[in-house]
C-alpha positions as CSV (number, residue, x, y, z in Angstrom):
1,M,-59.6,-96.3,3.6
2,K,-62.7,-98.0,2.2
3,Q,-62.0,-101.1,0.1
4,V,-64.0,-101.1,-3.1
5,S,-65.2,-104.2,-5.0
6,P,-65.2,-104.4,-8.8
7,D,-69.0,-104.4,-8.7
8,E,-69.1,-101.2,-6.6
9,A,-66.7,-99.6,-9.0
10,L,-68.7,-100.7,-12.0
11,R,-72.0,-99.4,-10.5
12,G,-70.6,-96.3,-8.9
13,I,-71.8,-92.7,-9.5
14,Y,-68.9,-90.5,-10.5
15,I,-69.1,-86.8,-9.9
16,D,-66.9,-83.8,-10.8
17,F,-67.4,-80.1,-10.2
18,E,-66.1,-77.5,-12.7
19,G,-65.7,-73.7,-12.1
20,G,-64.4,-70.6,-13.7
21,G,-63.1,-67.3,-12.3
22,S,-65.1,-66.4,-9.2
23,V,-67.7,-69.1,-9.9
24,R,-66.3,-72.2,-8.2
25,R,-69.3,-74.4,-8.7
26,A,-70.4,-73.6,-12.3
27,L,-71.5,-77.1,-13.2
28,L,-71.5,-80.7,-11.9
29,G,-70.8,-83.7,-14.1
30,V,-72.3,-87.0,-13.1
31,F,-71.6,-90.3,-14.8
32,W,-72.9,-93.9,-14.1
33,L,-74.0,-97.1,-15.7
34,D,-77.7,-97.7,-15.0
35,D,-79.4,-101.0,-14.4
36,T,-80.3,-101.4,-18.0
37,N,-76.5,-101.2,-18.8
38,E,-76.9,-97.8,-20.4
39,F,-74.4,-95.1,-19.6
40,V,-75.9,-91.9,-18.2
41,F,-74.0,-88.6,-18.2
42,R,-75.6,-85.4,-16.9
43,Q,-74.1,-82.0,-16.5
44,Y,-76.0,-79.9,-13.9
45,L,-75.7,-76.2,-14.7
46,L,-75.4,-74.7,-11.2
47,D,-74.5,-71.2,-12.2
48,E,-77.7,-69.3,-13.4
49,A,-75.6,-67.4,-15.9
50,L,-75.1,-70.7,-17.7
51,W,-78.7,-71.8,-17.7
52,P,-79.3,-70.7,-21.3
53,M,-76.9,-73.5,-22.3
54,G,-79.5,-75.9,-21.1
55,E,-81.4,-75.3,-24.3
56,E,-78.5,-76.8,-26.3
57,R,-77.5,-80.5,-26.7
58,N,-74.2,-82.0,-27.6
59,S,-74.4,-85.5,-28.9
60,G,-70.7,-85.8,-28.6
61,N,-70.9,-86.1,-24.8
62,E,-73.9,-88.5,-24.9
63,G,-75.6,-86.5,-22.1
64,F,-77.5,-83.3,-21.5
65,W,-77.1,-80.0,-19.8
66,E,-79.7,-79.2,-17.1
67,P,-80.2,-76.0,-15.2
68,A,-80.1,-77.1,-11.6
69,D,-80.1,-76.2,-7.9
70,L,-77.1,-77.8,-6.1
71,T,-79.1,-78.7,-2.9
72,D,-81.8,-80.4,-5.0
73,T,-79.1,-82.2,-7.1
74,L,-77.3,-83.5,-4.1
75,E,-80.6,-84.8,-2.7
76,E,-81.4,-86.4,-6.0
77,L,-78.0,-88.2,-6.2
78,R,-78.4,-89.3,-2.6
79,Q,-81.7,-90.9,-3.4
80,L,-80.3,-92.6,-6.4
81,A,-77.4,-94.0,-4.4
82,E,-79.6,-95.2,-1.6
83,A,-82.3,-96.7,-3.8
84,E,-79.9,-98.6,-6.0
85,D,-77.2,-99.3,-3.4
86,R,-74.5,-97.3,-5.2
87,L,-71.4,-95.5,-4.0
88,V,-70.5,-92.0,-5.1
89,F,-66.9,-91.4,-6.2
90,A,-65.1,-88.0,-6.5
91,Y,-61.4,-87.4,-7.2
92,S,-59.6,-85.9,-4.2
93,E,-61.1,-83.8,-1.5
94,H,-62.3,-81.0,-3.8
95,E,-65.8,-82.2,-4.3
96,M,-66.3,-82.7,-0.6
97,K,-65.1,-79.2,0.1
98,M,-67.5,-77.7,-2.5
99,I,-70.4,-79.7,-0.9
100,K,-69.5,-78.6,2.6
101,E,-69.2,-74.9,1.6
102,H,-72.7,-75.1,0.0
103,L,-74.7,-77.1,2.5
104,Q,-72.7,-75.9,5.6
105,E,-74.9,-78.1,8.0
106,G,-77.8,-80.5,8.1
107,E,-78.7,-84.1,7.6
108,L,-78.0,-84.0,3.9
109,L,-74.4,-82.8,4.5
110,D,-74.0,-85.5,7.2
111,W,-74.8,-88.1,4.5
112,W,-72.3,-86.7,2.1
113,L,-69.6,-86.6,4.8
114,Q,-69.7,-90.3,5.3
115,D,-66.9,-92.1,3.3
116,Q,-69.2,-95.1,2.9
117,N,-71.3,-92.8,0.7
118,L,-68.8,-90.4,-1.0
119,V,-65.5,-92.2,-1.7
120,N,-62.3,-90.4,-2.4
121,A,-61.1,-91.9,-5.6
122,R,-57.6,-90.5,-5.3
123,K,-56.9,-92.5,-2.1
124,I,-57.9,-95.7,-3.9
125,A,-55.7,-94.8,-6.9
126,K,-52.7,-94.0,-4.7
127,Y,-53.1,-97.3,-2.8
128,W,-53.4,-99.3,-6.0
129,K,-50.4,-97.6,-7.6
130,Y,-48.3,-98.2,-4.5
131,W,-48.9,-102.0,-4.7
132,N,-49.4,-102.6,-8.5
133,R,-47.3,-100.1,-10.5
134,S,-43.6,-99.3,-10.1
135,V,-44.1,-95.7,-11.2
136,T,-43.3,-92.3,-9.6
137,F,-45.1,-89.3,-10.9
138,P,-43.1,-86.1,-11.4
139,P,-44.0,-83.3,-9.0
140,K,-46.1,-80.4,-9.9
141,E,-44.2,-77.4,-11.1
142,G,-42.6,-75.6,-8.1
143,Q,-43.3,-78.5,-5.7
144,K,-41.3,-81.5,-4.6
145,K,-43.9,-84.1,-3.8
146,E,-45.2,-86.7,-6.3
147,W,-48.2,-85.2,-8.1
148,H,-51.2,-87.6,-7.9
149,S,-53.3,-85.7,-10.4
150,L,-56.1,-87.5,-12.2
151,Q,-54.5,-86.8,-15.5
152,N,-51.3,-88.6,-14.4
153,Y,-53.4,-91.7,-13.5
154,L,-55.3,-91.6,-16.7
155,D,-52.0,-91.5,-18.6
156,L,-50.9,-94.5,-16.5
157,I,-53.9,-96.6,-17.5
158,D,-53.7,-95.4,-21.2
159,Y,-57.0,-93.5,-21.0
160,E,-56.7,-91.0,-23.8
161,V,-58.0,-87.5,-23.4
162,P,-57.8,-85.3,-26.5
163,S,-55.4,-82.4,-25.8
164,E,-58.1,-79.8,-26.4
165,H,-60.1,-81.4,-23.5
166,G,-57.2,-81.8,-21.2
167,P,-56.1,-80.0,-18.0
168,G,-56.1,-76.2,-17.9
169,V,-59.0,-75.5,-20.3
170,V,-62.0,-75.2,-18.1
171,S,-61.7,-72.0,-16.0
172,S,-61.0,-69.7,-18.9
173,A,-63.6,-71.4,-21.1
174,I,-66.4,-71.0,-18.5
175,T,-65.4,-67.4,-17.9
176,Q,-65.6,-66.6,-21.6
177,V,-69.0,-68.3,-22.0
178,R,-70.5,-66.6,-19.0
179,K,-69.3,-63.2,-20.2
180,E,-70.9,-63.6,-23.6
181,L,-74.2,-64.9,-22.1
182,V,-74.4,-62.1,-19.5
183,E,-73.3,-59.3,-21.8
184,G,-74.6,-60.4,-25.2
185,D,-78.1,-60.6,-26.7
186,G,-77.3,-63.0,-29.5
187,P,-75.9,-66.4,-30.1
188,L,-72.5,-67.3,-28.7
189,S,-69.4,-66.6,-30.8
190,E,-67.6,-69.4,-32.5
191,E,-64.8,-69.0,-30.0
192,A,-67.2,-69.3,-27.0
193,N,-68.9,-72.4,-28.5
194,F,-65.5,-74.1,-28.9
195,A,-64.6,-73.0,-25.3
196,W,-67.9,-74.5,-24.0
197,E,-67.2,-77.8,-25.8
198,Q,-63.7,-77.8,-24.2
199,A,-65.2,-77.4,-20.8
200,V,-68.0,-79.9,-21.0
201,M,-65.9,-82.6,-22.7
202,H,-63.1,-82.1,-20.1
203,N,-65.7,-82.7,-17.4
204,F,-66.9,-85.8,-19.3
205,H,-63.4,-87.3,-19.5
206,D,-62.8,-86.5,-15.8
207,C,-65.9,-88.5,-14.9
208,C,-65.5,-91.3,-17.4
209,G,-61.8,-91.6,-16.9
210,M,-62.1,-91.7,-13.2
211,R,-64.6,-94.6,-13.5
212,E,-62.2,-96.5,-15.7
213,L,-59.4,-95.9,-13.2
214,I,-61.4,-97.1,-10.2
215,I,-62.6,-100.2,-12.1
216,I,-59.0,-101.1,-12.7
217,C,-57.9,-100.4,-9.2
218,A,-60.8,-102.5,-7.7
219,T,-60.2,-105.4,-10.1
220,E,-56.4,-105.6,-9.6
221,H,-56.6,-105.0,-5.8
222,S,-55.6,-108.2,-4.0
223,S,-57.7,-109.4,-1.2
224,G,-56.6,-109.0,2.4
225,S,-55.0,-106.1,4.2
226,K,-51.5,-104.8,3.5
227,A,-49.2,-102.9,5.8
228,G,-47.5,-99.7,4.6
229,E,-50.5,-98.1,2.9
230,P,-49.4,-94.8,1.3
231,T,-50.7,-91.6,2.9
């Protein structure tokens, strides 16, 4: 597992895919601190049905929604990471799977497959918890193993996510918004607008909260190797 320094955590690029229904890559949230110490949060709208939302702005998430092509976006993020010597972080293997399914092969995919470029934040969090917190997460319903969800770790570090932006809101929200955009010819309903806010703010907290988690993990991680790393 790659060891991450506090500086690498602070300057990291944090990414998170969201999907709904049959659309598994509806949008990609990206969050980082630029070299002027300003936070940047972008949400790339990968599903063409959602592109009309790119005309809207939500000051609450301090970012913007941008119609985008995923291949171009991945190349843009690669260039940013290389030019400014930054790591990219994603929680679990999900983002890697989404990238592999989209690119399938090629030099760009090879770059994203390297763990010195795309870092699995969950592995770092599990290692940190194993050595620094005497806590066992309850299993997911119907399972027996400890559930290392991002939300469990955010609760552990006291990162507060409003309940309306928490787990379980995104899929149905994106499905509802897509349906109205595809089938309607007017503005979104009040319900759909609220659903969209739920989806994009959930994505924001996933990215921002993951950053806070990894900064804590990197800062508290003691130097030197330790045996018995969790799997």
